[in-house]
C-alpha positions as CSV (number, residue, x, y, z in Angstrom):
1,M,-9.7,0.2,-3.1
2,P,-8.4,-3.1,-1.9
3,T,-9.4,-3.9,1.7
4,I,-7.4,-2.8,4.7
5,I,-6.4,-6.4,5.3
6,S,-4.9,-6.8,1.9
7,H,-2.8,-3.6,1.6
8,P,-0.2,-5.0,3.9
9,A,0.3,-8.0,1.7
10,I,3.0,-6.2,0.0
11,L,5.2,-6.8,3.2
12,M,5.2,-10.4,2.4
13,A,6.6,-9.8,-1.0
14,A,9.1,-7.3,0.3
15,Y,10.4,-9.4,3.3
16,P,13.2,-11.4,1.4
17,A,14.7,-8.2,0.1
18,F,14.8,-6.6,3.5
19,R,15.6,-9.5,5.7
20,K,19.3,-8.8,5.8
21,Y,18.5,-5.6,7.8
22,Q,17.0,-7.5,10.7
23,F,14.4,-4.9,11.3
24,S,12.7,-4.9,14.6
25,S,9.0,-5.7,14.9
26,T,8.4,-2.0,15.3
27,T,9.7,-1.3,11.8
28,W,7.5,-4.1,10.2
29,I,4.5,-2.8,12.1
30,A,5.2,0.7,10.9
31,A,5.5,-0.6,7.4
32,A,2.1,-2.3,7.7
33,I,0.6,0.9,9.0
34,C,2.2,2.9,6.3
35,S,0.5,0.6,3.7
36,I,-2.9,1.5,5.0
37,V,-2.5,5.2,6.2
38,P,-3.5,6.6,2.7
39,D,-7.0,5.5,3.3
40,F,-7.3,7.7,6.4
41,D,-8.4,10.3,3.9
42,V,-12.0,8.8,4.1
43,I,-12.3,10.8,7.3
44,G,-12.6,13.9,5.1
45,F,-16.1,12.8,4.0
46,Q,-17.2,13.7,7.6
47,F,-16.0,17.2,7.1
48,G,-17.6,17.8,3.7
49,I,-14.5,17.1,1.7
50,R,-15.5,15.7,-1.7
51,Y,-14.1,12.6,-3.2
52,G,-12.3,14.5,-6.1
53,D,-10.8,17.3,-3.9
54,L,-7.1,17.6,-3.3
55,L,-7.7,16.2,0.2
56,G,-10.4,13.9,-1.0
57,H,-10.3,10.1,-1.2
58,R,-7.4,8.9,-3.3
59,G,-6.0,12.4,-3.5
60,L,-3.0,13.8,-1.6
61,T,-2.6,10.8,0.7
62,H,-2.3,8.5,-2.2
63,S,0.4,10.5,-3.9
64,I,4.1,9.9,-4.4
65,F,4.8,13.1,-2.4
66,F,2.8,11.9,0.6
67,A,4.5,8.5,0.4
68,F,7.9,10.2,0.4
69,L,7.1,12.6,3.3
70,L,5.4,10.1,5.5
71,S,8.2,7.5,4.9
72,A,11.0,10.0,5.7
73,I,9.4,11.2,8.9
74,V,8.6,7.7,10.2
75,A,12.0,6.2,9.1
76,F,13.9,9.0,11.0
77,A,11.6,8.6,14.1
78,I,11.9,4.8,14.4
79,H,15.2,3.8,12.9
80,P,17.9,6.5,13.0
81,K,20.7,4.0,12.4
82,Q,19.2,2.4,9.3
83,K,17.4,5.4,7.9
84,L,17.9,4.7,4.2
85,A,16.8,1.0,4.3
86,T,13.9,1.8,6.6
87,F,12.9,4.7,4.4
88,V,13.0,2.5,1.2
89,L,10.8,-0.2,2.9
90,L,8.3,2.4,4.2
91,F,8.2,4.3,1.0
92,G,7.5,1.1,-1.0
93,C,4.7,0.1,1.4
94,T,3.1,3.6,1.4
95,L,3.4,4.1,-2.4
96,S,2.1,0.5,-3.0
97,H,-1.3,1.7,-1.6
98,G,-2.0,4.1,-4.5
99,I,-0.5,1.7,-7.0
100,L,-2.8,-1.1,-5.9
101,D,-5.8,1.3,-5.9
102,A,-5.0,2.2,-9.4
103,F,-5.6,-1.5,-10.3
104,T,-9.2,-1.4,-9.0
105,D,-12.4,-1.2,-11.1
106,G,-14.0,1.8,-9.3
107,G,-13.6,5.3,-8.0
108,L,-12.1,8.3,-9.6
109,G,-8.5,7.2,-10.0
110,I,-5.4,8.1,-8.0
111,A,-3.8,11.6,-7.8
112,F,-0.2,10.2,-8.0
113,F,1.2,13.7,-8.6
114,S,-0.7,15.6,-5.9
115,P,-0.2,18.3,-4.6
116,F,1.2,19.5,-7.9
117,S,-1.6,18.0,-9.9
118,N,-5.0,16.6,-8.9
119,T,-5.3,14.6,-12.2
120,R,-6.4,11.1,-11.3
121,Y,-5.1,8.0,-12.9
122,F,-5.9,4.3,-13.3
123,F,-3.9,1.5,-14.9
124,P,-5.2,0.2,-18.1
125,W,-5.7,-3.3,-16.5
126,R,-7.9,-3.1,-13.5
127,P,-8.5,-6.7,-12.1
128,L,-9.1,-5.8,-8.5
129,Q,-12.8,-5.4,-7.5
130,V,-13.1,-2.1,-5.6
131,S,-14.2,-2.5,-1.9
132,P,-17.0,-0.3,-0.6
133,I,-15.9,2.4,1.8
134,G,-16.9,1.5,5.3
135,I,-17.5,-1.8,7.1
136,S,-21.2,-1.8,6.7
137,G,-21.0,-1.4,2.9
138,F,-18.4,-4.1,2.7
139,L,-20.3,-6.6,4.8
140,S,-23.7,-6.0,3.2
141,G,-22.3,-6.0,-0.2
142,P,-19.7,-7.8,-2.3
143,A,-17.4,-8.9,0.5
144,L,-16.7,-12.4,-0.9
145,S,-16.1,-11.3,-4.5
146,V,-13.8,-8.4,-3.3
147,L,-11.8,-10.8,-1.2
148,M,-11.6,-13.4,-4.0
149,S,-10.2,-10.8,-6.4
150,E,-7.6,-9.8,-3.8
151,I,-6.6,-13.4,-3.2
152,K,-6.2,-14.0,-6.9
153,F,-4.5,-10.7,-7.9
154,M,-2.7,-9.6,-4.7
155,W,-2.2,-12.4,-2.2
156,I,-1.2,-15.2,-4.6
157,P,1.4,-13.0,-6.5
158,C,2.8,-11.7,-3.1
159,V,3.2,-15.4,-1.9
160,V,4.9,-16.3,-5.1
161,I,7.3,-13.3,-4.9
162,F,8.0,-14.1,-1.3
163,L,8.8,-17.8,-2.1
164,L,10.9,-16.8,-5.0
165,G,12.8,-14.3,-3.0
166,R,13.4,-16.8,-0.2
167,G,14.6,-19.3,-2.6
168,L,16.9,-16.9,-4.3
169,D,18.1,-15.7,-0.9
170,G,18.9,-19.3,0.1
171,R,20.8,-19.9,-3.1
172,I,22.9,-16.7,-2.8
173,Q,23.8,-17.6,0.8
174,N,24.8,-21.2,-0.1
175,N,27.0,-19.8,-2.9
176,S,28.9,-17.4,-0.6
């Protein structure tokens, strides 16, 4: 999995597309939280839930179904007037978690279609170095190389998308 600090990078890339909605900071914070919530499934290890189980790591909480459900609930709760736009932002952020994890070089894959199927998937190209689960494993292990792969394959593309989006946004506003 990418680190908890890199999953919210997707917000930077999404910002230009959602700027016109003038979301409150609460909405942006909710989006950041939605981008990391799928990894709360690691708590299951404490209760004997195995990695490959339905409720195991990268299982149900990394699925399209979970992203839809969580996003719908949170969008309704925090932004009743702009439910659809808020839902789309939250859904993209939540779903991006599993998508980014499918680009990592470790683990058992992502159960995108859970709870209907627990089949795990990876993308054919997996440039992101998987981060160890837990802070101690991260700090005592490959922290620098994990962060470097995230900078190269997540942060830089998100900054480029952000800058392109801002540039296009400015050109569209100037032409109107």
